N, C-alpha and C positions, 0 to 999 in steps of 0.2 A: 339673311334674307337681303336681296339686295332691291334698294328702293329707285323707282324712276322718278323725277322729278319731268312733270312737264309744265313749264315759262310763255304761256302768251306774251308775246312781244310785241307792241305798238305805241312809236312813239317816246321810249321812255328811253331815252340816252342820257338823261340825265341820275337814273339811279343802277340800270342793270350793272351797270360793272361791278358797284359797291355789293348790291347783292348777292352776284359771284361768289365774291371773296369771302363774303357770309357762309353760302353754302358751304365752299368748298372748305372751309373751318371746322362742320359736321364730318365727325369719323364715322362714317359708315358707310357699307358697299355701297355706292348708287350710280347712275349714267343722269346726265342733263340733259331735256329735249328741249330745246330750245324754239321759237316757232315766230318767226318774224312775219307779220301780219301787214306787210307792207308799210314797213314805218317811212316817211319822209323829215325825221331829225335828225339824221344820222346812225340809229339803233341800226338799220338792214346793213350799212357799208361796217361800219365796226362789226357786226355777227362776222360776216362777209369774209374781214381777216382773223377771226381767232381761232386759235392752232392748238386745238386738246383732247385728246381723245377720248377721255370722257364727255364729250359734247357733241349730242346730236346738233344737225340744224338742218332745218325745211323754212325754206321761204316761200308765199303763197304768191300769188301773182297778181293778185291785189287786196284791197282791205273788204275781211269779208267777214272780222267779228270772232271776240275772243272765244263763243262756242265752237267754233269753225276750227279754230287753231287749237283748243282743245281734243277738238274730234280726229286732226292732224296728229297730235301728239301722242295718240292714244293705240293708233297704227303702228308709228315707232317701239315702245315700249317691250321690251327684254325682262326687267325685273320682275319681281315675287309683287310688289306694292306698287300704290301709285297715290303721286299725291300731285294738286294741282296748287301751283306756287306764280303768284301775280310778283310783277316784273317792276313792282314797287319796293317800295323800304314798310310798308304798313305791317306785315308781318317778317316773325322773324324766325326763322329757320331754325335755331335752337330746340326749338318746340317737336321737332321732326324726332327726337328719341321719345316722348311720353305718346307722342301721334302714334306710331307704328306699333308699340307696344301692345298693344290689344289684340292686334292682328299677330305678332309675334306668339302670344301666347296665346294663341286660338280662342280668344276670348269673344271675341268681333271679326264680322270682311267688311264695316263700311265704319270708320270712323269722321265723324266732325270736330272741327275746332273750335270750343264756343267762348266766344268775347265776351258772352255777359259772363260767366262763371271766369273769367280772367280778370284784367282791369280795364275792359271800356268804360264803367262808369265812371270810375276814379279819372280815366282821360278826360269822358266827356266834362266833368264837375270843375276840372285844373284848367281846359280850354276857353271854356263859356263861350262857346261859339256855340249862335244859332242852326247853322249850317249841320254839325254835329249832332242836334236835339232830331233834328228832320230825320237825316239818315236811323237815325236808333230805335224812329218810330216808324215808319217804313219797315224797316228788317223787324221789328214788333210782330208786325201784323203780317208781315208772309210767315212768318213760327206759328202764331197761332192758327196760322191758313193751313198751314202744312198736317198742324196739330190734329185739327178737327179734320179736314179731309183724307190724312191717311191715320190720323194715329200715329205720328211721328214717335211723339215722346222727345221731343228734344227744347233746347234753349235759342238757338240761332241757327236757322235755316240758309241767311247768305253770305254764309262766311264762306272765304275763299281756302281754306285749308281743309277739304275732302280728301279722305286718303278711302282705298280700296282696295282688296287684293285685286290680282290683276285680271284675273277670269271673271271676276264681278262685273268691273266695269268695261270689261272688251264684248259681255252679253248682253248689255243696255245696249238697244238700237235707239241712240242719240239723233235728233235732228238738228237740235240748235245750232244756230252761225251765230247770234249776239249773247247777251249780258242772260239770255232764258237759259244759258247753260246749269245753274242753279237750282231751280224750281225743278225744271224735267227730270234730272238726275232723282233730285231727294221726290220725286211723285216715281219715277218707274223704279227707284230701287224697294221702295218702302211697298209699291205693289208687285214686286218679286218676293217679297216677303221675308228681307232684310231690315233686323237691327240697329238703328241707326245708334253709336258709342258716340259719346263727347267726352272732350279732354279739355280743359281748362286753356287758354293761350294767352299769351301778350299781342299786343295791338298799340299800334300805332298813326292813330288817324290823319289822314291828308285831307285837305280843301280842295271844291272841284280850282280855285285859284293858284292850289299848289299842281296841279298834273292829275286829281279824282277825273276820271272820265264818266262814270256810274252819271245818268240822269235821272231825275223824276221820271220821264214816261219809260225808262226802264223798268221802274217800279210797276207800273201797272201792267207792263208786258206779264212781268213775273207774278203778279197775282192772276191773270189770265190764262198762263202757263200752271198754275196750281188749279184751278177750274177745268181746262181742258182734259186735262191727262188723269182726272179721276173720272172722264168716263171714255176715253179713247185709249187705243196705245199710242 
């Protein structure tokens, strides 16, 4: 089965080249779809010069947000399976093999990579950073809320590694523009009756100083999104 990798790109000139190197080392039938969300740090110019038949490029005319970039990427998908990949180095593409396996084996149609089942706690303890714990507890709140409102039965709702059969994600009516993609897609796949299958993944978190873009206000937006879609479509 062919894997479509959607990469929203915004000001990640320091990591995108290494990320693509790691993705290309993964021996799977795949296509890479990079959506530049109007980067201003050189990422956009670099992407315009990239010549690789396996990379599809989409350029936004202004900075819309991660959710809109993902929506643009979904329109370009031709593979059988879709995975969301951040343009930083927090997530390890070597996890693709295990993440797509439940779909290939017909056991699942939606798979999330769980940092809680992976190495998240170990990394937090080793780094002893207050910000890691703040993000951890924010993620726990979103996960608990998703489990209460949608009976999701998952451990890591805001994980980046969300994997779908292509027909599933293409038939979800997404309205997100920014970081609310995660709670919206979780709400809507559950409302359609899809079970979310989880696989442990590796995770190397970075701080705001190191370039992490999600802010605390995005957490409040995520909470509201989960609540809102419990009652509206």
